[in-house]
C-alpha positions in Angstrom: 20.1 -1.1 -29.7 18.0 -2.3 -26.8 15.0 -0.1 -26.2 15.7 0.1 -22.5 19.0 1.8 -23.2 17.1 4.8 -24.6 15.0 5.3 -21.5 15.4 8.0 -18.8 14.7 7.1 -15.2 12.8 9.2 -12.6 13.1 8.1 -9.0 10.5 9.5 -6.6 10.2 9.4 -2.8 7.0 9.5 -0.8 6.7 12.6 1.5 5.3 10.9 4.6 4.4 14.2 6.2 2.2 15.3 3.3 0.7 11.8 3.0 -0.2 11.7 6.7 -1.9 15.1 6.3 -3.8 13.8 3.3 -4.7 10.6 5.2 -6.3 12.7 8.0 -8.3 14.7 5.5 -9.4 11.5 3.8 -10.4 10.0 7.2 -12.5 13.0 7.9 -14.2 12.9 4.5 -14.8 9.1 4.4 -15.7 8.8 8.1 -18.0 11.8 7.8 -19.7 10.4 4.8 -20.3 7.1 6.5 -21.7 8.8 9.6 -24.0 11.0 7.4 -25.4 8.0 5.4 -25.8 5.7 8.4 -26.6 8.3 11.1 -29.9 6.6 12.0 -28.6 3.1 12.3 -27.2 1.3 15.3 -23.9 -0.4 14.7 -23.0 -3.6 16.6 -19.7 -4.1 18.4 -19.1 -7.8 18.9 -15.3 -8.2 19.5 -13.3 -7.4 22.6 -11.3 -4.2 22.1 -7.9 -5.9 22.3 -8.9 -8.4 19.6 -10.2 -5.6 17.5 -6.9 -3.7 17.7 -5.1 -6.9 16.7 -7.5 -7.3 13.8 -6.6 -3.8 12.7 -3.0 -4.9 12.5 -3.8 -8.0 10.6 -6.0 -6.0 8.2 -3.0 -4.0 7.2 -1.0 -7.2 6.5 -3.9 -8.5 4.4 -3.7 -5.2 2.4 -0.1 -6.0 1.4 -0.9 -9.6 0.6 -3.6 -8.4 -1.8 -1.0 -6.2 -3.5 1.0 -9.4 -4.1 -1.9 -11.3 -5.3 -2.7 -8.6 -7.8 0.9 -8.9 -9.2 0.5 -12.6 -9.6 -2.6 -12.0 -11.9 0.0 -11.1 -14.6 2.1 -14.1 -15.9 5.1 -11.9 -16.6 5.6 -11.2 -12.8 7.9 -13.8 -11.3 7.2 -14.8 -7.7 10.8 -14.5 -6.7 10.7 -10.8 -7.5 7.9 -10.1 -5.0 9.1 -8.8 -1.5 6.9 -8.2 1.5 8.2 -6.0 4.3 7.4 -4.4 7.6 9.1 -1.4 9.1 6.9 -0.4 12.0 9.3 2.3 13.1 8.6 4.0 9.8 4.9 3.1 10.0 5.3 1.1 6.8 4.0 -2.2 5.5 4.9 -2.9 1.9 4.8 -5.2 -1.0 7.4 -4.5 -3.7 7.8 -5.9 -7.2 11.6 -5.9 -8.0 11.3 -6.3 -11.7 10.3 -4.1 -14.6 6.6 -4.0 -15.0 4.1 -2.0 -17.1 1.5 0.6 -16.2 -1.4 -1.8 -16.2 0.3 -4.1 -13.8 1.2 -1.4 -11.2 -2.2 0.2 -11.4 -3.9 -3.1 -10.8 -1.8 -3.8 -7.8 -2.3 -0.3 -6.3 -6.0 -0.5 -6.6 -6.6 -4.1 -5.6 -6.6 -3.8 -1.8 -8.5 -0.6 -1.5 -11.2 -2.1 -3.7 -11.5 -5.5 -2.0 -11.0 -4.7 1.7 -11.9 -1.0 1.4 -14.9 -0.1 -0.7 -16.5 -3.6 -1.0 -16.2 -4.5 2.7 -17.3 -0.9 3.6 -20.5 -1.4 1.7 -21.1 -4.9 3.2 -20.4 -3.5 6.7 -22.9 -0.6 6.2 -25.5 -3.1 5.0 -25.2 -5.4 7.9 -24.5 -2.5 10.4 -21.3 -4.0 11.7 -19.0 -1.4 13.3 -15.8 -3.5 13.1 -16.1 -4.1 9.4 -17.0 -0.5 8.7 -14.1 0.8 10.7 -11.6 -1.7 9.3 -12.7 -0.7 5.8 -12.3 3.0 6.5 -8.9 2.3 8.1 -7.8 0.5 4.9 -9.0 3.3 2.6 -7.2 5.9 4.7 -4.0 3.8 4.9 -4.1 3.5 1.1 -3.3 7.2 0.7 0.1 6.3 -0.7 -1.6 3.9 -3.2 -4.1 6.7 -4.1 -1.5 9.4 -4.9 0.6 6.9 -6.8 -2.5 5.9 -8.8 -3.2 9.5 -9.6 0.4 9.9 -10.7 0.4 6.8 -13.0 -2.9 7.7 -14.6 -1.2 10.9 -15.8 1.8 9.0 -17.2 2.2 7.8 -20.8 0.9 4.3 -21.3 4.3 2.8 -22.2 6.1 3.8 -18.9 7.9 1.1 -17.0 7.7 0.8 -13.2 10.6 -0.5 -11.0 11.0 -1.0 -7.3 14.6 -1.0 -6.0 15.4 -1.6 -2.3 13.9 1.5 -0.7 10.3 0.9 0.5 9.5 4.7 0.5 10.5 5.3 -3.1 9.9 4.0 -6.6 11.4 4.4 -10.1 9.7 5.1 -13.4 11.3 4.5 -16.8 10.1 6.5 -19.8 11.3 7.7 -23.2 9.1 10.8 -22.7 9.6 13.6 -20.2 7.8 13.2 -16.9 8.9 16.6 -15.5 5.5 18.1 -15.7 3.7 15.4 -13.7 3.4 16.6 -10.2 1.2 15.0 -7.5 1.1 16.0 -3.8 3.1 13.6 -1.6 5.3 12.4 -4.4 8.7 14.1 -4.7 11.2 13.7 -7.6 14.5 12.7 -5.9 16.7 12.2 -9.0 16.6 11.5 -12.7 18.9 10.5 -15.5 19.7 8.0 -18.2 18.6 4.5 -17.3 21.5 2.0 -16.9 20.1 -1.6 -16.6 23.3 -3.0 -15.1 23.5 -0.4 -12.3 19.8 0.2 -11.5 18.6 -3.1 -10.2 17.4 -4.4 -6.8 20.2 -5.9 -4.7 18.1 -7.4 -1.9 15.8 -10.1 -3.3 14.6 -11.5 0.1 11.0 -12.6 0.0 10.2 -11.2 3.5 12.0 -8.3 5.2 11.1 -7.4 8.8 13.1 -4.8 10.8 14.4 -5.7 14.3 12.0 -3.3 16.0 9.1 -4.8 14.1 10.1 -8.3 15.5 9.9 -6.8 19.0 6.5 -5.3 18.3 5.2 -8.5 16.8 6.2 -10.4 19.9 4.3 -7.9 22.0 1.2 -8.3 19.8 1.5 -12.1 20.1 1.6 -11.7 23.9 -1.5 -9.5 23.7 -3.3 -12.2 21.6 -2.5 -14.9 24.2 -3.6 -12.7 27.1 -6.9 -11.8 25.3 -7.6 -15.5 24.5 -7.0 -16.4 28.2 -9.4 -13.7 29.4 -12.1 -14.7 26.9 -11.9 -18.3 28.0 
């Protein structure tokens, strides 16, 4: 009998209200720590404000690209199963891996962006006293709150669990032959569970890039702002 036929599935949703509250707390803690450490230094602001806000938007996109790059580190992940998406009306950018992957793979992907354009760039920004880089790094750390709570969750899971993204960008599924009922993390809510059926539980939408209609409109507005800013600078 196939080992996967013996697995139970646990589908979780992300409680955005709780995550937003945790993000505010994290911003206060990280921002306060940075201000305390660098309170005697003068930070430089070199970019026009409009360009800086656009850069914030781009920074969030880079965050998701880094998730994807981390998936590609592992040979078993096929590029056709990686989906990037943008639902600005939900406040969500995402990268999903729509194939079964192990604990090591998902943890690597979760931690890659916060390490590269969070902690490392924050240290660099503090060393060179660059306000933009420090703020962008703090922004990335705070916006990684979903990745952080998921990391905490997976660190508490058995090492042989299997991770699976379906088609909902605010949920994820875990397969396990052991009970996961006692694993509880703030911001992650168990939506349903049962016996895993490989034929029924699979992603139907395998598009490489998914962007909502409202996101397209907002992207056009951002593009117009970029053009206006460039004209003003010149």
